[in-house]
C-alpha positions as CSV (number, residue, x, y, z in Angstrom):
1,M,118.1,106.9,99.3
2,N,120.1,104.7,102.0
3,K,121.2,107.5,104.4
4,L,121.4,107.2,108.3
5,F,121.5,108.8,110.9
6,L,124.1,107.3,113.2
7,S,124.2,108.4,116.8
8,V,127.6,108.6,118.4
9,S,126.5,106.2,121.5
10,V,127.5,102.9,121.1
11,W,126.1,101.5,124.4
12,G,127.6,98.6,126.3
13,A,127.2,94.7,126.0
14,F,123.9,93.4,126.1
15,A,123.4,89.7,126.1
16,L,120.7,89.2,123.6
17,M,118.7,86.1,124.0
18,G,120.3,83.5,122.2
19,A,122.6,85.8,120.4
20,G,125.6,86.3,123.0
21,Q,126.7,89.4,120.7
22,N,126.9,93.1,121.8
23,T,124.5,96.2,121.5
24,P,124.6,97.4,117.8
25,P,124.8,100.8,117.8
26,E,121.7,102.8,117.7
27,V,120.2,103.9,114.0
28,H,117.7,106.1,112.8
29,P,116.8,106.1,108.4
30,A,116.2,109.0,107.5
31,P,113.2,109.4,105.7
32,G,113.1,108.7,102.3
33,T,115.4,105.3,102.6
34,S,114.2,102.7,100.8
35,L,114.3,99.6,99.1
36,E,113.7,99.2,95.3
37,A,113.5,94.9,95.1
38,P,111.3,93.2,91.4
39,G,107.7,93.9,92.3
40,I,108.4,95.8,94.9
41,S,109.1,99.3,96.5
42,V,109.2,99.9,99.9
43,T,110.0,103.8,101.6
44,F,110.5,104.8,104.9
45,M,108.2,107.4,105.7
46,G,108.9,109.1,109.0
47,R,108.3,108.4,112.6
48,K,106.2,109.0,116.0
49,Q,109.4,109.3,117.7
50,N,110.9,109.8,122.1
51,Y,114.2,109.2,121.7
52,D,115.4,113.4,120.6
53,K,113.7,116.8,121.0
54,S,115.1,117.7,118.0
55,V,114.0,115.3,115.4
56,D,110.2,115.3,114.2
57,G,107.5,113.3,115.2
58,L,108.3,114.3,119.4
59,D,105.8,112.3,121.6
60,G,106.3,112.1,125.0
61,D,103.8,109.4,125.5
62,V,105.0,106.5,122.3
63,H,107.7,104.7,125.1
64,S,109.4,101.4,125.3
65,P,106.5,100.6,122.4
66,K,106.3,97.1,122.2
67,S,104.1,96.0,119.7
68,V,101.6,97.9,116.9
69,N,97.7,97.2,115.0
70,I,96.2,98.6,112.5
71,L,92.5,98.7,113.1
72,P,91.0,96.8,110.1
73,S,88.9,100.0,108.8
74,G,92.6,101.6,108.6
75,E,90.8,104.6,110.4
76,K,93.5,104.5,113.2
77,Y,96.3,102.0,114.9
78,Y,96.9,101.3,118.2
79,V,100.7,101.0,119.9
80,N,101.3,99.2,123.1
81,C,103.8,101.1,124.9
82,L,105.2,98.6,127.4
83,E,107.2,100.6,129.9
84,G,104.7,104.3,129.6
85,C,101.9,101.3,130.6
86,A,99.9,103.0,127.7
87,T,98.0,102.3,124.2
88,V,98.9,105.2,122.3
89,V,96.0,105.6,119.5
90,F,97.0,107.3,116.3
91,D,94.5,108.6,113.3
92,C,96.0,106.4,110.4
93,G,95.2,109.2,107.4
94,T,96.7,112.4,109.3
95,G,99.2,110.7,111.7
96,E,97.2,112.8,114.7
97,K,97.4,111.3,118.0
98,L,93.6,111.0,119.2
99,K,94.1,109.0,122.9
100,T,96.4,107.9,125.2
101,I,94.9,104.9,127.0
102,S,96.4,104.3,130.7
103,H,97.0,101.1,132.1
104,R,96.5,102.5,135.4
105,I,94.7,100.3,137.1
106,D,92.6,101.2,140.3
107,T,90.0,100.6,142.4
108,T,87.4,102.7,140.5
109,M,87.7,100.4,138.1
110,A,87.0,97.6,139.7
111,S,83.4,96.8,138.2
112,L,85.3,96.2,134.8
113,W,87.0,93.6,136.2
114,A,85.6,89.8,135.3
115,P,84.8,87.1,138.1
116,E,87.4,85.0,138.8
117,S,87.5,82.1,136.6
118,G,90.3,80.2,139.5
119,L,91.9,79.3,137.1
120,F,94.9,81.9,138.5
121,P,95.4,81.5,142.1
122,F,98.2,84.4,143.8
123,K,101.3,82.6,145.4
124,H,101.8,85.8,148.1
125,V,99.5,88.4,149.5
126,Y,99.4,91.8,148.2
127,K,97.6,94.6,149.8
128,Q,95.9,96.1,147.1
129,P,96.7,93.6,144.2
130,D,94.6,95.2,141.7
131,V,96.0,98.1,141.6
132,F,99.1,98.2,139.3
133,G,100.6,99.2,136.7
134,G,99.6,97.1,133.4
135,K,102.5,96.9,131.1
136,P,101.0,96.2,126.8
137,V,102.8,94.2,125.0
138,E,100.7,92.6,121.8
139,G,97.1,92.7,121.1
140,A,94.8,91.3,119.2
141,F,91.0,92.5,117.7
142,S,87.7,90.5,118.0
143,H,83.8,90.7,116.8
144,G,85.2,92.6,113.2
145,G,87.7,95.5,115.1
146,K,84.7,96.0,117.8
147,Y,87.5,95.5,120.6
148,L,91.2,95.2,121.3
149,W,92.8,92.5,123.7
150,V,96.2,94.1,124.6
151,P,97.6,91.4,127.6
152,Y,99.9,92.6,130.1
153,Y,103.9,91.7,130.3
154,R,103.6,92.0,134.6
155,R,101.6,93.6,137.1
156,T,103.8,96.6,137.6
157,F,104.2,95.3,141.7
158,D,105.0,92.0,141.0
159,I,109.1,92.1,139.8
160,N,109.2,88.5,138.9
161,A,106.4,87.6,137.0
162,Q,105.0,84.7,139.0
163,E,101.6,86.2,140.2
164,P,99.1,86.0,137.7
165,S,99.0,88.9,135.3
166,A,95.6,91.0,133.5
167,M,94.4,91.8,130.0
168,A,92.2,94.8,128.8
169,V,89.7,94.8,126.2
170,I,89.3,98.2,124.6
171,D,86.4,99.4,122.9
172,T,87.8,100.9,119.7
173,E,84.5,103.2,118.9
174,K,85.1,105.0,122.2
175,D,89.1,103.5,122.7
176,T,88.8,102.9,126.6
177,I,89.0,99.6,128.1
178,I,85.5,98.3,128.6
179,R,86.3,94.6,130.5
180,L,89.9,93.4,132.2
181,F,90.8,89.3,132.7
182,E,92.6,87.9,135.0
183,T,96.0,86.0,133.1
184,G,98.6,83.5,134.0
185,P,102.0,85.1,134.2
186,L,104.2,86.9,131.6
187,P,101.0,86.2,128.9
188,K,102.8,88.0,125.9
189,M,100.3,86.4,123.0
190,V,96.9,86.4,122.3
191,A,95.3,85.6,119.0
192,C,91.4,85.6,118.2
193,S,89.9,82.1,116.6
194,N,89.0,82.4,112.6
195,G,85.4,82.3,113.6
196,G,85.8,84.8,116.3
197,G,84.2,82.9,118.7
198,L,87.4,81.9,121.2
199,M,90.0,84.1,122.7
200,A,93.8,82.5,123.4
201,V,96.6,83.9,125.3
202,S,99.9,82.1,125.3
203,H,101.9,82.4,129.2
204,W,105.5,82.6,128.3
205,G,105.9,82.6,132.2
206,D,104.7,79.4,132.4
207,N,104.3,77.4,130.0
208,T,100.3,77.8,130.0
209,V,97.7,78.6,127.5
210,G,94.2,80.1,128.7
211,L,91.3,79.9,126.6
212,L,87.9,81.8,126.7
213,D,85.0,81.7,125.3
214,I,83.7,85.7,123.4
215,S,81.1,84.0,121.3
216,S,78.9,86.0,122.6
217,E,77.8,90.2,121.7
218,D,77.6,91.3,125.2
219,P,81.3,91.4,126.8
220,L,79.8,90.6,130.3
221,D,79.3,86.6,128.8
222,W,82.6,86.3,128.4
223,H,84.6,83.7,130.5
224,Y,88.0,81.2,130.6
225,T,86.6,77.9,129.4
226,A,90.7,76.5,130.1
227,C,94.3,76.5,131.5
228,L,95.7,74.3,129.4
229,V,99.9,73.2,130.6
230,V,102.8,72.6,127.7
231,D,104.3,69.6,129.1
232,Y,105.1,70.5,132.7
233,K,103.5,73.9,134.3
234,L,106.8,76.3,136.0
235,K,107.2,75.7,139.7
236,L,107.1,79.7,140.8
237,D,108.3,80.5,144.2
238,L,110.4,83.6,143.6
239,S,111.9,86.1,145.8
240,T,109.1,89.2,145.5
241,K,112.2,91.8,146.6
242,V,114.8,90.7,144.5
243,P,114.9,90.5,140.3
244,V,115.2,87.5,138.5
245,N,115.8,87.1,134.4
246,R,112.4,85.8,133.5
247,D,113.0,86.7,130.2
248,L,115.6,83.8,130.1
249,N,114.4,81.2,132.5
250,S,110.8,80.5,132.1
251,G,110.4,77.4,130.7
252,Y,109.4,76.7,126.8
253,C,109.3,81.0,126.8
254,L,106.1,80.5,125.1
255,R,105.1,83.2,122.3
256,G,104.0,83.1,118.4
257,T,100.0,81.4,118.7
258,V,98.3,81.0,115.3
259,F,94.0,79.0,115.5
260,T,94.9,76.9,112.5
261,P,92.3,77.9,109.3
262,D,89.4,75.9,110.9
263,D,89.8,76.7,114.0
264,R,90.2,73.3,115.3
265,Y,93.9,73.4,116.3
266,L,96.2,76.0,118.2
267,L,99.9,76.5,117.5
268,V,102.0,78.2,120.1
269,G,106.0,78.2,118.7
270,C,108.1,77.8,122.3
271,M,111.1,80.2,121.6
272,G,112.7,78.5,124.5
273,G,113.5,74.9,126.1
274,G,114.3,72.5,123.0
275,G,112.4,75.1,121.2
276,G,109.4,73.5,118.7
277,I,105.3,74.1,118.1
278,A,103.2,73.1,120.9
279,V,99.6,71.7,119.7
280,I,96.5,72.1,121.8
281,D,93.8,70.2,119.7
282,I,90.6,72.7,120.8
283,E,87.6,70.5,120.3
284,K,88.8,68.3,122.8
285,G,90.1,71.1,124.8
286,E,93.5,69.1,125.5
287,Y,97.4,69.9,124.7
288,L,98.3,67.7,122.2
289,G,102.6,67.6,122.3
290,R,105.0,69.3,120.0
291,I,106.1,69.1,116.9
292,M,109.5,69.4,116.3
293,G,111.9,70.4,112.9
294,A,111.7,74.1,113.3
295,R,115.3,76.3,113.6
296,P,115.4,76.5,117.8
297,N,114.3,80.1,119.0
298,L,111.2,80.4,117.3
299,R,109.2,83.4,117.9
300,H,106.4,84.3,115.3
301,L,104.0,82.4,113.8
302,L,100.9,82.9,110.9
303,I,99.4,80.9,108.4
304,H,98.4,82.4,104.9
305,D,96.9,80.5,102.2
306,G,98.0,76.8,103.5
307,I,101.4,77.4,104.3
308,I,102.5,78.3,108.1
309,Y,105.3,81.0,108.2
310,A,107.5,81.2,111.2
311,S,110.5,84.1,112.2
312,I,113.9,82.5,113.9
313,N,114.8,85.1,116.5
314,S,118.6,84.9,117.1
315,S,120.3,83.7,114.0
316,G,117.7,85.5,112.1
317,Y,115.6,82.9,109.3
318,V,111.9,83.1,108.2
319,Q,110.8,79.3,107.5
320,S,108.0,77.9,105.9
321,I,106.1,74.4,105.6
322,P,102.4,73.5,104.4
323,L,100.4,73.2,106.8
324,E,98.6,70.1,105.3
325,K,102.5,68.6,105.8
326,F,102.3,69.6,109.4
327,M,99.1,68.7,110.2
328,G,100.1,64.5,108.6
329,A,102.9,65.6,111.7
330,V,100.0,66.0,114.3
331,A,97.9,63.1,113.5
332,A,100.6,60.5,114.5
333,L,101.3,63.0,118.1
334,G,99.9,60.8,121.3
335,K,99.1,63.1,124.4
336,G,102.2,65.0,125.6
337,M,104.9,63.6,122.9
338,T,106.7,65.3,120.8
339,A,107.2,64.7,116.6
340,R,110.2,65.6,114.0
341,L,108.7,67.6,110.6
342,D,111.5,67.8,108.5
343,G,111.3,69.4,104.9
344,W,111.1,73.2,106.5
345,T,112.0,75.9,103.4
346,S,114.2,78.5,105.2
347,C,115.3,82.3,104.0
348,K,118.3,83.8,105.6
349,V,117.1,87.6,107.3
350,P,119.1,89.4,109.3
351,A,119.8,88.9,112.6
352,G,116.9,89.2,115.2
353,A,113.8,88.7,113.2
354,R,110.9,89.0,115.7
355,T,107.6,90.1,114.3
356,I,106.3,89.2,111.2
357,V,103.6,89.8,108.4
358,I,102.7,89.0,104.9
359,S,100.9,91.2,102.6
360,P,97.1,90.5,102.2
361,D,97.8,88.4,98.5
362,G,100.5,86.5,100.2
363,K,103.4,87.4,98.4
364,Y,105.3,89.4,100.6
365,I,106.8,88.6,104.5
366,F,108.0,91.3,106.3
367,A,110.1,90.7,108.9
368,A,111.3,93.2,111.9
369,C,114.9,92.4,112.6
370,N,116.3,93.4,116.2
371,F,119.4,92.6,116.2
372,S,120.3,94.6,112.8
373,S,118.2,97.0,113.0
374,K,117.1,96.6,109.8
375,V,113.2,95.6,107.9
376,A,113.8,92.6,105.7
377,V,111.6,91.4,102.9
378,V,111.3,87.7,102.0
379,D,109.2,86.4,98.2
380,A,107.0,84.6,100.1
381,A,106.3,81.6,97.0
382,K,110.8,82.1,96.1
383,M,111.4,81.7,99.6
384,V,114.0,84.3,99.4
385,C,115.2,87.6,101.0
386,L,114.5,90.6,97.9
387,G,116.6,92.7,100.6
388,S,116.6,94.9,103.0
389,L,116.6,98.7,104.7
390,Q,117.3,100.6,108.0
391,A,114.5,100.8,110.7
392,D,115.1,102.4,113.5
393,S,116.9,100.5,116.3
394,Y,115.7,97.8,117.9
395,P,113.1,96.7,115.9
396,V,110.5,93.9,117.5
397,G,106.7,94.6,116.7
398,M,104.5,95.4,113.3
399,D,101.4,95.6,111.4
400,I,100.6,95.8,108.0
401,S,97.3,97.9,106.3
402,D,94.5,95.4,104.8
403,D,95.2,97.3,101.4
404,G,98.8,96.3,102.1
405,T,100.1,99.8,101.3
406,T,101.3,100.9,104.6
407,L,103.5,99.1,107.1
408,L,104.3,100.1,110.9
409,V,107.4,99.1,113.0
410,T,107.6,99.7,116.6
411,S,111.3,99.9,117.4
412,Q,111.3,99.5,121.2
413,A,114.0,101.1,123.2
414,R,116.8,99.3,125.0
415,Q,117.7,101.0,129.2
416,G,116.6,104.8,127.7
417,R,118.4,103.9,124.4
418,G,117.4,103.5,120.9
419,G,114.6,103.9,118.5
420,N,112.1,104.2,120.6
421,C,109.3,105.0,118.1
422,V,106.9,104.1,115.2
423,G,107.9,103.9,111.7
424,T,105.8,104.2,108.3
425,Y,106.9,102.5,105.8
426,S,104.9,103.6,102.0
427,I,104.5,99.9,100.1
428,R,104.0,100.1,96.6
429,R,103.8,97.2,94.1
430,R,106.2,97.7,90.8
431,M,104.1,95.9,87.9
432,G,105.8,93.7,85.4
433,L,108.6,93.3,87.5
């Protein structure tokens, strides 16, 4: 089936980052919409939504859903709702809403704050800097799924995201916030090392990356070890009253963040400012430089079975390169240098490739294609797009279950319109094809 519910509201021009095109029409696929491709079938099953009271799955807490994280046990999933200042928890089996975790931080939560590291000073004086709404962006699990780390895009009073933001740690058994950490401006991605002892948070807002030691089982022992600068730190002296566009005016716009399998290096995608992948030597605790060569506007990074995969936002590509080849280029880096690495394999997908995930066996890559409101399926070995199917308007985040049978996709609203929902897709492998 490929029937769509197409809304009549096609709203005005909106300059998409790096795309320079008008916002596409609002669309909503009907349950049963599917893609049949060699070896795989993907079917849209339904949604949790907050765009139409007459449509099934209405949930008022699903407000500007930015990302989704499926608990490793497969029992429940967490939806980070940016403008709703909340993380909404759902049961994976029944779809029941289990809890809404508020990120409205106030003085009653003072004991949850970790001691200040001294790495993130405020530039202006605020009467109550620790009373704010936190806007959750992405998430990453640590300690085998015991904790979910959720950075805040900004504190609500900080209209130009020039001050330190914050990051919450959620206990996934109790689904409560048990720790709060300061961060740099505009934190977006957070990643846990493969060994589980380190957490990294990349700051879109000023070209820096924070590193935390989380090797202890006791959250009270967790602490920052460094805040590293990628080439240069932005000097932020912006208005506290008149907003500016910090999505575009933020240096390298650090985004995709991933540890190499041996945890020796941290790779951070540069979505703006000339692009490339920033490389941090974890063992030495220093920034090495940037590897160029991937297409510009690189958003998301992942590593699987010795291959680096990257999503290219504006033009709509998934690219790959062997990790060994990439590390050969890293070996030639001098501190603060750039090096060009050719030989990336490119796969064209619909425009606006945002989050990508890979099936547990590494055979298929799924891409949330924002501008085209599609979910694309890529053969990872051949780097060929097998096709795409409709998603609720403006998909941005996704996660896949550990058994590879369920894909969840967040569709974030724009200016109050669009998806504003979380879609569930069933994945079926077609043997012998």
